C-alpha positions in Angstrom: 118.0 129.6 95.1 114.3 129.5 95.2 111.7 126.8 94.4 108.1 127.2 93.3 106.0 124.1 93.1 103.7 124.5 90.0 101.8 121.3 90.3 101.4 118.2 92.5 99.2 115.1 92.4 97.5 114.7 95.7 96.4 111.2 96.5 94.6 110.6 99.8 93.8 107.1 101.2 93.1 105.3 104.5 90.6 103.6 106.6 87.3 105.1 107.7 87.4 105.3 111.5 84.0 106.3 112.8 83.1 106.8 116.4 81.8 103.8 118.3 78.1 103.0 117.5 78.3 105.2 114.3 80.0 102.6 112.0 79.3 102.7 108.3 76.6 100.1 107.4 78.3 98.7 104.3 75.4 96.2 103.8 73.1 99.2 103.3 75.6 100.7 100.8 75.8 97.4 99.0 72.0 97.2 98.8 71.9 100.8 97.4 74.5 100.0 94.8 72.6 97.0 93.6 69.2 98.8 93.6 70.6 101.7 91.6 72.2 99.4 89.1 69.0 97.2 88.7 66.7 100.2 88.4 69.2 102.2 86.3 68.6 105.1 88.7 70.7 107.7 90.6 72.4 106.5 93.8 69.8 107.0 96.6 70.5 109.4 99.5 70.7 107.5 102.8 71.9 108.2 106.4 74.7 105.7 105.8 75.9 107.5 102.6 75.6 110.9 104.4 77.8 109.6 107.3 80.5 108.4 105.0 80.4 111.5 102.8 80.4 113.9 105.8 83.4 112.0 107.3 85.4 112.3 104.1 84.6 116.0 103.5 85.2 117.1 107.0 88.5 115.2 107.5 89.9 116.4 104.1 88.9 120.0 105.0 90.4 119.8 108.5 93.6 118.1 107.5 94.3 119.6 104.1 92.1 122.7 103.9 90.3 121.4 100.8 86.6 122.1 100.7 84.7 119.5 98.7 81.3 119.8 97.1 79.5 116.7 95.9 79.1 116.1 92.2 77.9 112.5 91.6 77.7 109.2 93.4 77.5 105.7 91.9 78.5 102.2 92.6 79.9 99.3 90.7 80.5 95.6 91.2 83.3 93.6 89.6 83.2 89.9 88.9 85.9 87.6 90.0 89.1 88.1 88.0 87.5 91.1 86.2 89.6 94.0 85.1 87.6 97.2 84.4 88.0 99.3 81.3 90.2 102.4 82.0 88.0 104.8 83.9 88.1 108.6 83.9 85.6 110.7 85.8 85.9 113.9 83.7 84.6 115.1 80.4 87.7 116.2 78.5 85.6 118.4 76.3 84.0 120.1 79.3 86.6 120.4 82.1 84.8 123.4 83.6 81.8 121.2 84.7 83.8 118.1 85.4 84.7 116.7 88.9 88.0 117.6 90.5 88.4 114.6 92.7 87.3 110.9 92.6 86.8 108.9 95.8 86.6 105.1 95.8 85.3 103.4 98.9 85.6 99.7 99.5 82.1 98.5 100.3 82.8 94.8 99.9 86.2 94.0 98.6 88.7 91.2 98.6 92.1 91.3 96.8 90.9 94.4 95.0 93.6 96.6 93.4 93.3 100.1 92.0 95.9 101.1 89.4 96.1 104.9 89.0 97.8 106.3 86.0 99.8 109.6 86.0 102.5 111.5 84.3 105.7 112.7 86.1 107.0 115.4 83.8 108.9 113.6 81.0 108.1 110.2 82.6 104.8 109.5 80.9 102.4 106.7 81.5 103.4 105.9 85.1 101.1 104.0 87.4 100.7 103.3 91.1 98.9 100.3 92.5 97.1 100.3 95.8 94.9 97.7 97.4 91.3 98.8 98.2 90.1 97.0 101.3 86.8 96.9 103.1 86.0 100.3 104.7 88.9 102.0 103.1 88.9 105.0 100.7 91.2 106.3 98.0 90.8 109.8 96.6 92.7 111.3 93.7 92.3 114.0 91.0 89.6 113.0 88.5 92.0 113.8 85.7 93.8 110.6 86.5 92.7 107.5 84.7 92.4 104.3 86.8 91.6 100.6 86.5 89.9 98.3 89.0 91.4 94.8 89.2 89.4 92.1 91.1 92.2 89.6 91.8 90.3 86.7 93.3 88.1 83.9 92.1 85.2 83.7 94.5 83.1 86.9 94.9 82.2 90.3 93.6 84.0 93.4 94.6 81.6 96.3 95.2 83.0 99.9 95.2 81.2 103.1 95.9 82.4 106.1 93.8 81.8 109.7 94.8 83.1 112.6 92.7 83.7 116.1 94.1 84.3 119.6 93.0 87.0 121.6 94.7 85.4 124.7 96.3 
């Protein structure tokens, strides 16, 4: 008897563990998210963003032999008790030019849940919830729809999103 796996859904998550004195400056990322939203401009390049992006790309490449190429970066903030609209980081009409992976990074989060929707063969419309904490990332295929749930009453949750192509 033989088995051939035709498809899997790879979901990667964990904390960002930078070397001492090279920690991610989340205040700088928060500032960049707010500036890009207020000015309605692209997310700015910074040393902090580059450190985070390099960490993710190199670790995913070393651990899983997946080479990632940046597509787009943007940030969002969610009000207390806010639930986002269903989010999808692909263009269903133009899959060839769409991102392969979506990465969510917790810049400033408290009781923030991410619900990722997927199909498991005949079992359609399944979902998996994972808490997105400060300095934590979640990466999954961009073909998966997701929702952000801000489950607290006191502050904004700010999340950085980076999309990647698989090289």
